[in-house]
C-alpha positions in Angstrom: 0.3 -0.1 0.1 1.1 3.6 -1.0 1.2 6.1 2.0 1.5 9.4 1.1 2.2 12.4 4.4 0.3 15.7 3.5 0.4 19.0 5.2 -2.8 21.0 5.5 -2.3 24.7 4.8 -6.0 26.1 5.9 -8.5 25.3 8.6 -11.4 26.5 7.3 -14.6 24.9 6.0 -13.1 23.0 2.6 -10.2 21.9 5.1 -12.1 20.7 8.1 -14.2 18.5 5.6 -11.2 16.9 3.8 -9.9 16.1 7.3 -13.3 14.6 8.2 -13.2 12.9 5.1 -10.1 11.2 4.9 -10.1 10.3 8.5 -13.8 9.5 9.2 -15.0 7.8 6.2 -11.0 6.2 5.3 -12.3 7.2 1.8 -8.2 7.0 0.4 -7.4 3.7 2.3 -10.2 1.8 -0.4 -7.8 3.1 -3.0 -5.0 1.3 -2.0 -3.2 4.1 -0.8 -2.7 5.3 2.9 -3.2 9.4 3.0 -1.8 10.3 6.3 -2.6 14.0 7.8 1.0 14.7 9.2 0.8 18.3 10.2 -1.8 21.6 10.0 -0.7 25.0 9.4 -4.0 27.3 10.9 -3.5 30.7 12.7 -6.7 29.5 14.8 -8.4 26.0 15.8 -12.2 25.5 14.0 -14.6 24.2 17.1 -16.1 22.3 14.3 -13.4 20.0 13.7 -11.5 18.0 16.1 -7.9 17.2 15.0 -7.2 15.0 17.8 -2.8 14.5 18.2 -2.1 16.2 14.5 0.7 18.5 15.2 -0.5 22.0 14.3 1.6 25.0 13.4 -0.1 28.9 13.6 2.7 29.9 10.9 1.4 28.2 7.3 4.8 28.6 5.9 6.5 26.5 8.5 4.3 23.8 6.7 6.5 22.9 3.4 9.2 22.6 5.7 8.3 19.5 7.4 8.5 16.0 6.6 5.8 15.5 4.2 4.8 14.5 0.7 2.2 17.2 -0.5 0.9 20.7 0.5 -2.9 21.2 0.3 -3.0 24.6 0.2 -6.3 25.7 1.3 -6.0 29.1 2.8 -7.7 30.9 -0.4 -6.5 34.4 -1.6 -4.0 34.6 -4.2 -0.6 36.5 -3.4 0.0 34.7 0.0 -1.3 31.2 -1.4 1.3 31.8 -4.5 4.2 32.5 -1.9 3.3 29.2 0.0 2.9 26.7 -3.0 6.1 28.5 -4.3 7.8 27.9 -1.4 6.5 24.3 -1.3 8.0 23.7 -4.4 11.0 24.9 -4.1 11.2 22.3 -0.7 10.2 19.4 -3.1 6.8 19.1 -2.3 4.0 18.5 -4.5 1.0 20.7 -4.1 -3.0 20.4 -4.4 -5.3 23.2 -4.3 -8.5 23.8 -4.7 -7.5 27.8 -5.6 -8.9 28.8 -8.6 -7.6 32.5 -8.4 -4.2 31.9 -7.7 -3.9 29.2 -10.8 -5.7 31.7 -12.7 -3.5 34.4 -11.8 0.4 32.7 -11.1 -0.3 29.3 -13.1 2.3 30.0 -15.3 5.0 30.5 -12.8 3.7 28.0 -10.1 3.7 25.4 -13.3 7.4 25.8 -14.7 8.5 26.1 -11.2 6.8 22.5 -10.4 8.6 21.0 -13.6 11.9 22.8 -13.0 11.9 21.1 -9.6 10.5 17.6 -10.9 7.2 18.1 -8.4 3.1 18.1 -9.4 0.7 21.2 -8.7 -2.7 19.5 -9.3 -6.1 21.7 -9.2 -8.6 19.0 -9.7 -11.0 21.0 -6.9 -10.3 24.2 -8.3 -12.8 23.8 -11.3 -16.5 22.9 -10.2 -15.3 21.3 -7.2 -15.5 17.8 -7.3 -16.5 17.0 -10.8 -13.6 15.7 -12.3 -13.6 18.0 -15.1 -9.7 18.8 -15.3 -8.7 15.1 -14.9 -11.3 14.1 -17.8 -9.5 16.9 -20.2 -6.0 15.9 -18.8 -6.3 11.7 -19.4 -9.3 10.4 -20.8 -9.8 13.0 -24.1 -6.1 13.1 -24.0 -6.8 11.8 -27.6 -9.3 14.6 -28.8 -9.3 18.4 -30.4 -11.5 20.4 -28.3 -13.1 22.8 -30.3 -15.2 24.6 -27.3 -15.8 24.0 -23.6 -19.0 26.2 -22.3 -20.7 25.4 -19.4 -22.2 27.0 -15.8 -19.7 26.9 -14.3 -20.8 29.6 -11.4 -23.3 28.0 -8.7 -24.3 31.1 -6.9 -25.1 32.7 -10.1 -27.1 29.7 -11.5 -29.1 29.3 -8.1 -30.0 32.9 -8.8 -31.3 32.3 -12.8 -33.0 29.0 -11.6 -35.1 30.9 -8.8 -35.9 33.7 -11.1 -37.0 31.5 -13.4 -39.0 30.2 -11.1 -40.8 33.5 -10.6 -38.3 35.4 -7.6 -36.8 38.7 -8.2 -33.1 38.7 -8.2 -32.7 40.0 -4.6 -34.9 37.6 -3.3 -33.0 34.8 -5.0 -29.9 36.5 -3.7 -31.1 37.0 -0.3 -31.9 32.9 -0.2 -28.7 31.8 -1.5 -26.9 33.7 1.4 -29.3 32.0 3.8 -28.3 28.8 2.3 -24.4 29.4 2.1 -24.7 29.3 -1.9 -23.2 32.8 -1.4 -21.3 35.2 0.8 -22.2 38.1 2.3 -20.1 40.0 -0.8 -21.6 38.3 -3.5 -20.0 40.1 -5.7 -17.2 37.9 -7.6 -19.9 35.6 -7.7 -22.6 37.5 -9.4 -20.5 40.0 -11.7 -18.8 36.7 -13.1 -15.2 36.5 -12.1 -15.1 32.9 -10.3 -16.8 31.6 -13.9 -13.7 34.0 -15.9 -11.3 32.3 -13.2 -12.5 28.7 -14.0 -13.1 29.0 -18.1 -9.5 30.2 -17.8 -8.0 27.4 -16.3 -10.0 25.1 -18.7 -8.9 27.1 -21.8 -5.3 26.6 -20.6 -5.6 22.9 -20.2 -7.7 22.8 -23.7 -5.5 25.3 -26.1 -2.5 26.3 -23.9 -3.3 29.7 -23.1 -1.8 31.7 -20.9 -2.5 32.0 -16.8 -2.9 34.6 -16.4 -4.8 34.9 -19.7 -5.0 37.8 -22.2 -8.3 40.1 -21.1 -11.5 38.5 -22.1 -15.2 39.4 -22.2 -16.6 39.4 -18.4 -20.3 40.2 -17.7 -22.5 39.2 -14.5 -25.9 38.8 -14.1 -27.2 41.7 -12.5 -28.9 43.6 -15.4 -31.1 40.6 -15.5 -34.6 41.5 -14.9 -38.3 39.1 -14.5 -39.3 40.0 -17.6 -35.9 38.7 -20.0 -37.4 35.3 -18.3 -41.0 35.7 -19.9 -39.8 36.3 -23.1 -37.6 32.9 -22.7 -40.9 31.3 -21.7 -42.5 32.6 -24.6 -40.2 31.4 -27.1 -38.8 27.7 -25.8 -35.5 29.6 -24.2 -33.8 29.2 -21.0 -31.8 31.8 -19.8 -28.3 31.2 -18.2 -24.8 32.5 -17.3 -22.7 30.9 -19.7 -18.7 30.7 -20.0 -17.0 29.7 -22.7 -13.8 29.1 -25.0 -13.9 28.0 -28.0 -11.5 27.8 -30.5 -11.7 29.9 -33.8 -9.0 29.6 -36.6 -5.8 30.3 -34.9 -7.4 31.8 -31.7 -9.4 30.6 -29.3 -12.4 32.8 -28.0 -13.2 33.5 -24.6 -16.2 34.7 -22.8 -18.4 34.8 -19.7 -21.9 36.4 -20.2 -25.5 35.7 -20.1 -27.3 33.6 -23.1 -30.7 33.0 -24.0 -30.1 29.3 -25.5 -32.8 26.7 -26.3 -34.6 25.1 -23.4 -34.0 21.3 -25.0 -30.0 21.9 -24.4 -28.6 19.9 -21.9 -27.0 22.9 -20.4 -30.6 24.7 -20.2 -31.7 22.1 -18.1 -28.7 22.3 -15.2 -31.1 24.3 -12.2 -30.0 24.7 -8.5 -26.4 25.3 -7.2 -25.2 22.6 -9.8 -22.4 23.4 -12.7 -22.1 21.8 -16.1 -19.6 21.5 -18.9 -20.1 20.7 -22.2 -17.2 19.7 -24.8 -16.9 19.8 -28.5 -14.4 16.5 -29.0 -13.4 15.4 -32.7 -13.3 11.8 -31.6 -16.3 11.3 -29.3 -18.7 14.4 -30.2 -20.5 16.0 -27.0 -19.2 15.0 -23.5 -21.5 16.6 -20.7 -20.6 16.4 -17.1 -22.7 17.5 -14.3 -22.3 17.9 -10.4 -22.1 19.9 -7.5 -19.8 22.7 -8.2 -19.2 23.8 -4.7 -19.3 22.3 -1.0 -16.7 21.3 1.6 -17.8 17.6 0.7 -17.3 18.4 -3.2 -14.7 20.4 -3.0 -13.2 17.6 -0.4 -13.9 15.4 -3.3 -11.6 16.8 -5.6 -8.9 17.4 -3.1 -9.1 13.2 -2.7 -9.0 12.3 -6.2 -5.8 14.7 -6.6 -4.2 12.4 -3.6 -5.0 9.6 -5.2 -3.5 10.2 -8.5 -0.2 11.5 -6.5 -0.3 8.1 -5.1 -0.6 6.1 -8.2 1.9 9.1 -10.0 -0.4 8.9 -13.4 -1.3 12.8 -13.3 1.5 15.1 -14.6 0.8 18.6 -15.7 0.3 19.5 -19.3 3.3 19.9 -21.7 4.0 23.6 -21.9 2.7 24.4 -25.5 5.5 25.1 -28.2 3.7 27.0 -30.7 3.7 31.5 -30.1 1.4 32.4 -27.2 -2.4 31.6 -27.9 -4.1 35.1 -29.5 -7.5 35.9 -27.6 -10.4 36.6 -30.1 -11.2 40.5 -30.0 -15.0 40.2 -28.5 -15.8 43.0 -30.9 -15.7 40.6 -33.6 -18.0 37.7 -32.6 -21.3 37.0 -34.4 -24.7 36.4 -32.5 -28.1 37.2 -32.5 -29.1 39.4 -30.0 -32.6 40.2 -27.6 -32.7 43.6 -26.8 -35.2 44.8 -24.3 -36.4 48.7 -24.2 -38.6 50.9 -22.2 -39.7 53.5 -24.5 -42.3 56.6 -24.0 -45.3 56.0 -26.1 -45.5 59.1 -28.5 -45.1 59.2 -32.0 -42.2 58.6 -34.2 -40.8 56.3 -31.3 -40.6 53.2 -33.5 -39.2 54.9 -36.5 -36.4 56.0 -34.5 -35.3 53.1 -33.0 -35.7 50.8 -35.9 -33.1 53.5 -37.7 -31.0 53.0 -35.0 -30.6 49.2 -35.9 -30.6 49.8 -39.8 -27.8 52.7 -39.3 -25.2 49.4 -38.3 -26.7 47.1 -41.0 -28.6 44.6 -38.3 -31.7 43.2 -39.7 -34.8 42.4 -36.9 -35.8 39.2 -36.9 -39.6 40.1 -34.6 -40.5 43.6 -32.7 -43.1 43.1 -29.7 -44.6 45.6 -27.9 -45.8 44.1 -24.0 -48.4 45.8 -22.5 -47.6 49.4 -20.6 -45.7 49.3 -17.3 -47.3 51.3 -14.5 -45.0 53.9 -15.1 -46.6 54.5 -19.0 -43.6 52.7 -20.4 -44.1 50.9 -23.3 -41.8 47.7 -23.1 -40.5 46.8 -26.7 -38.4 43.4 -27.3 -36.6 43.3 -30.2 -34.6 40.0 -31.9 -31.9 40.8 -34.5 -30.6 38.4 -36.9 -27.0 37.7 -36.5 -24.5 40.5 -36.4 -21.3 41.5 -34.8 -20.8 42.8 -31.3 -19.1 45.8 -32.1 -22.7 46.5 -34.1 -25.0 45.5 -31.5 -23.0 47.4 -28.8 -23.1 50.7 -31.1 -26.9 50.3 -31.6 -27.2 49.8 -28.0 -25.4 53.2 -27.3 -27.4 55.0 -30.0 -30.7 53.5 -29.0 -29.5 54.9 -25.1 -29.3 58.5 -26.2 -32.5 58.3 -27.7 -35.4 60.7 -26.2 -37.9 58.2 -25.8 -35.7 55.6 -23.9 -35.6 55.9 -20.5 -33.7 51.8 -20.5 -31.9 49.5 -22.8 -30.2 46.3 -22.8 -29.3 43.2 -24.7 -29.0 39.4 -24.3 -26.8 37.7 -26.6 -28.3 34.8 -28.2 -26.3 31.2 -27.7 -25.8 29.2 -31.1 -25.8 25.3 -30.8 -21.9 25.6 -32.5 
């Protein structure tokens, strides 16, 4: 039986969940390897978990110096985590982390240091917790060309949108998400799209060899979504989701995170609640779908234990550095979509003509125009869907619409194509 001695840095919910899983359920011993938690780095105790006689260090930077094989980084944050991981690598220790932010912001530096030292850095739990997307891409789909990675990668956003689809307001759904522990007291990282952006950045690295951190790409959250958008989606057999995409376009990669309207029958559209879902388009096995819990200490512990087992079996290696020039990120302004425009307009003579002239100015053909019943403020809601056009033209049109005197409110949502 292989024995792996580990030190855990951090003693929050994820760390205690991992400790309890290893010591309570004896998961690792069932896989012909013994994982022993030799030491813990924690500034303070956690009353929810008894670490028994395990040695505790109050300075986390003491952990890499101990007689262990693996440092498990669970302190969160970016810069201190980077410093800790690099020290562990310099000490010849493998690293397992659930920290998407440090991998996204410093992945290239960390992986280069690990290769130079001949150690491994494993990060399965950094993307969608225990959903095994990282190993799936590294191992089982290693012989495939992946043309597109897309998915709902943030459980908080998916929970809020699922709740709004059932009739809640944004604020009501967010409050429940916070009460249930799905959202932080400050939920901005989730609802503004940065959590999903970190995850799609890591997946693009695995699929295409893009840098970590990647070049700037488009990120939009869900705070602009309203109940009226769900009513339109329902009437037109669409679903409204927060989608992250990394996609090959010729010799470049299109990366983006934003709300979309998509076919309600698609596999990703059916994903509800806090679950994460990912779809991979491959050349050998076609579309591959993966869904599971994307948050929670038990799910994250599952991903961490998976990495520890891989280390014990020594069959999980870092992706090779690509020998091609740096991956180019597609300019989002050149991306092509159909669009949903929602406007609130004063019901006055000539308003419709001035609105349609804005679209004509940028050569955008209209697929439909729907005027809904008047709102309480005597505004007329107008919903316009377009034929395919560029993001550049759509944004220019939106800006012109917002400057029209009859238009008091305007926004757009992209309609995702199944390709």
